[in-house]
N, C-alpha and C positions, 0 to 999 in steps of 0.2 A: 305143396309151394303154391303160392298163388302167382299166377302168370302177370306180365307186365302190364297186358291190357285190362286184366280185371283190377289190377293194383291201382292204375290210372283211373278207372271208373269209379272205384270206391272212394278214393282221394276227391274226386270231382263231386261226387254226392255228398260227402261229408263237408266239403266247403260250400256247397249250394245250400245244405242244410243250414249251416252255421248262419249264411247270411239272411236267409229268411227269418231265423229265429232272434238273430240279433237287432235290436231296436235301432234306428237311426238316431245319432247324436246330434243335437244342434251345436252350431259352432260355438266353441268357448266364450262365454259372456254375452251371447246373443239374447235378446228379449224373450224368446221363445225356449230357451232352455227351461226345463221343468221347474226348476227353484226359483229362476230368475222371474218366469212368467207369474208364478204365485206370488211372489213379493210385489210386483209390478201391480196386479189386481189388489192385493192388500193396501197398497200405498194409495191407489185411486180407486178405490172401493165403491166410492159413491158414484163415479163416472161409469164404471162397470156396471153396478146395479141399474143406473139409469138406462144404459144402453141395452142391457138386456129386457127390461121393461118395455122399453119404446120399439124394439124390435119384435116384441110378442106381441103388440098392438098392431104390427103388419101382418098378422096372421102366421107368423114364423115358429115353429115349435122351439122350445127351450135348448133342444140339444142342437138344431140346426142354427139357432141363435148363436150359441157358444161357438159352434164351427165358423160362422162367419166372423165373429169378433177375433177368434184366433187365427184365422187365415189372413184378415186384415192387419195384426200386429206382425205376423211372420213376413207379410211383402213390405211392410212399413220398415221393419228391422232389416231386412236384406238391401233395399234401396239406400237407407241412411248408412249401413256398414260399408256398401260398396263405395258411396260417395267418400265416407271416411277413409277407406284404404287407398283410394285414389287422389287424397289429398285435397277434396272439394268440400270439405265439411269442418267447421270449427265452431269455438265459442262465440264469434262475433256473426256468424249467419245463420246459426242453428235455428233460429226461429223461422226466418224465411225459408230455408232449405224444408223445414218440417213441414211448413203448410203448404209449400209447392207440391211436395210428394203425396200428402194427403189429399190435396183437391184432385190430384191424377188417380189416386187410388179409389177414393170413394164415387168417382164417377164412372168407374169401371162395370160392365155387366156383372151382375151377381151381388153387388153390393149397395142395390136400390134401397133394401130396408135399412142398412146401415147410415146411407145418405140422410133419408127422412128423419132417422131416429135423432142424427148429430143435430140437424136443422132444428128439430122440436126442443132438443136440451139447451142449444143455444139461444132459444126462442125468438129463431128467424124462420119458421115455418112457411113455405110458399115462396121464399125471397130466392133471388139469384146466387146460387153458392160461391160463384166467383167473386161478386160483389162483397159478400159477406167474408170469405177468408181475406180478401183483400183491406177490408177495413179492420180485421183483427190485426193483421201484419202491420199495418199503419198506427195501430192504437186507438183508432176511432170507436172500437167495440172491445169492451173488455172480455175476458176468458171468464166463464163460470168457474167457481172455485173447484168443483170436481175435475173439469177438463184442465184445469190450472195444475193440479196436482199429478195428472196423467203426463202432462207435457215435461213437468220438471223430472219426474221419474224416467221418462224415456230418455232424456237430454243427459242426465247424470250417468244411465248406464251405458249408452251408446258413446259418450265421450270419455267417461273415466271409470266404465266397469263397476259404478259404485254399488249396484245391487249384487253383481255376481262375485267380485273381489272388493270388499268394502275397503276404501282408501280415500285420503284426502284429494279434492280436485286438485288438478295442476292449474296454475296461476292462467287467467284469461289472458289473450292475446292472440290466438287464433291464426289462420291463415291469411290471405288477402281478401276476405271478405267473398270468396268465390265459391258459387254452387253450381259448379257443372262437374263433368265426369272425364277428366284426363286420364289417359293409361299411364300408369307407373312405369317407366322404362330403366331398369337399373343398369343396362348397357350404355346408356348415354354417359359419356366422360364430362360432357359440360364446358369442355375446354375449347372455347370459340378461338383462343390463341394460345400460346404457351404460358405467357405471363401477363395477366391484366394489370393495367395502371391502376395503382390504389389511389384514392381520394387525396388531395394535397393535404388536408387536415384529418387525421385519424379521429373518426367519431368515437364519443363515448359507448361503452357497451353496457347499457342499461338492462339488456337481456343476454342472456348466455344461451347459444344451442349446442347441442351434442353433438350435431355432425356436420359443423364447418369448420373445425379447427384445422388451420394451414389450408385451408379453400382457398383457391385463387380468387373467388369473388368474396372473400369473408368480409373484407373492409367495406365493400359496395354493399354488400346485404345488410351490415349493422347500419350503415348510414341510412339507407331508406326505412329500416324497422324504426329507427329512431326519429325519422321523420313522420311516421304513420302512414307511409305509402304501402307497405306491405308487412304482413305479420308471419310468425311462426305458428306452430300447432301445440296442442294441450299437452303432448309428450314431450315438449321442449325440443323438438327437431324442426329444422328448416326445409329439408329435404330440396336442396339446390339442384340435384340432377332429375327431379321429376318434370315432365312436360308441362306445359302451361298452355292453356286453350286461349282462343280470341278473345272470349269475354272476360277471363281472368286479366290478361294483358291490359285489355282496355280499362278495367277498373283500376289498375295500377297507373296507367298514362293520365287518367282523368284526375287521379288523387293528386299526382306528380305535378300536374297543371295547375290545382287548385280550382277546377273547374266546379261549378255547382250542378249537381245531379239534375236531371229533369224528370218531371211527371207529367208528360203529355198524356190527354185522354186518349188520343190514337197512336198505338205504336208505328213506329217507322218500319220495323222489319216483322214479318208473319211469326218468325220463330223466336221472336223475343217478347212474349206477352208482358202485361202489366205485374203479373204474379213474379215474375222472374226476378230473383235476387239482383241481376246485372241490368235490370231495366233503366233505373236512372242514369247509370253511366254509359251505357250504350246508346241512350237518347241524347246525353250531354255531347258524347264524342261525335255522333250524326250531325248534330247541331253544330259543332265546332267544324265541321267538315273533316274530320279524321277518319271516317269509316262512310262506305257507300254501299256496301252490300252487293249482292248480286241476284236478280230475279226476285226481287223483294225479301230475300233472306240474308240473315247475317252469320249463320253457321256458328252460334256461340260455343258449341261444345267441341269443334274442331281443334286440335292442337295447332297452334300458330306456327306457320313456317318463318323462316329467316328473310324471306323476300316480303311477306306480308308485314312484318314487323318494321322493316326498312320503309315500307311505304307509310305505315302509320306516324311512325317518327319523323319522317320529312314533312309531312303534312303538319305535323305538331309544330315544328320550328316557325312556321307562319312568317317568315321574313324573306319572302321573294327567292327562295332557294332555287337555283337553276336547275331543272330536271331534264334538261336537254343534253347534259354532258355525255361524253362517251365513256363507255363502260372499260375498265381495265380489261387486258386480255387474261381472263381466267381460262383453265382448260375445260372447264364446264358451263361456259357462259351460255351456251345454246340452251340450257336448260332453265334459264330466266326467263319468267313470262313477259311476253310483249307490253303488256300492260304495267309492269313493275321495272321494266329496264331503267328508264330516266330516274326513278325514285333510289333505285340501288345505288346507281352512278352517284347521285346527290349524298345518299348516306355514307357511301365511301369517302366522298370528297370532304365530308362535313366530320369524318372521324366518328359516325356514331357506329359504325360496324365494321368489321374486317374480314378479310379471306384468311385461307388456312395456309400453313406453310408449305402444303403440297400443291399450291397455286390453284386450288378450289375454291369455290363460292358456297356451293352445296345450298342454293336457294330453296329448294323444297325439303330441308332438313328441319325437324320439328325441334323448336327452340326449347332450352330449358329454362327454370325458374332462375338459375344462377345467370344464364345469359342476358334473360329479360332484365335482371336487376342491373348487370353491368352496363347495357344499353340505355336504360332509362336514367343511369348516373352520368353517361356520355351526353345524352340529351339535354339533361339539366344544366350542364357545364356549358355545352354549346349556347343553350338559351341565355344563360347569365352571361356569357362572353358577347352575344349580339346585344344584348341589353346594354352593356358598357359601350360597346361601339357607338351605339345611337348617341349616347352622352357626349361622345367627344367629335361628332360629326355635326 
């Protein structure tokens, strides 16, 4: 009879042997799944052929050239899938995000042959890659047919699993035009208060989302969606309880205010470059005095907190709101940052934001998409009310 120690050793050896011999499987529906990758190469065979040829001109062997291309596609897929799962990638912003990720990848060490090959295929050898990609994103330079085929194939697979699971694409509509990386947090309830006040007039539901039926912010969500201020996702979800980043919220606020996006030559913040999908909105917000940043940074990818949102909304009201009001006595009011206290008091006074039933404000709590929608609706109502006040004064 085999002893217990021998049995454990044998079991461990067999498990280790199985792990070594079992090939790692790519994520279902990913670009580097063997079948999907083969279809991708077939659909964009002109581009892959040009890449292999141009990389060979850099003195790289065919085998190493294939590895470079595969690793590039693998990293591209990983970043795009990550953004999609985080709710930061959709039909509307796919082009901007795709090229933003691309420029970051091909400038990495080890991808120099790929960078040079790509610029030659584009016909822009020796030019600044940042400038080239920016002009492609803005439509000033067209994509060669081969690269266009590659782009469309990647888009269809990442958004709709069109290569690995042939299916009709979902209707466009996307998220809120955001290409940043908020972490999904399913533990958030999104309930800023027990019952949110619904709009006075129920909006038409031109779109239907599968995850907001009976949601406390449902009516407000449809209102902003129908106004084009925010959107859903290709899978017909809205993901109301997902966290929302500073850049995403500014994009929503700028749209709600009907501000024109800015395209300044010099970025106001070192962490929001011109290639960023949020550049125009952030610059418009900075110009309007909605955001100021800190130490030259905006921190676009950080989830926005309730106190940060309160500050931005009060600044957006732009009607001489008194920010010297005394804060109500919350049990956690000491957690409200000194720079935000006056604006939080004003936001409470203007009914833009509320506390919780347990007498807390939770200033550092990350806001959800649903909370952002509700506060934006309140802001629009206040803005409209203040406008009417001016008419009668």
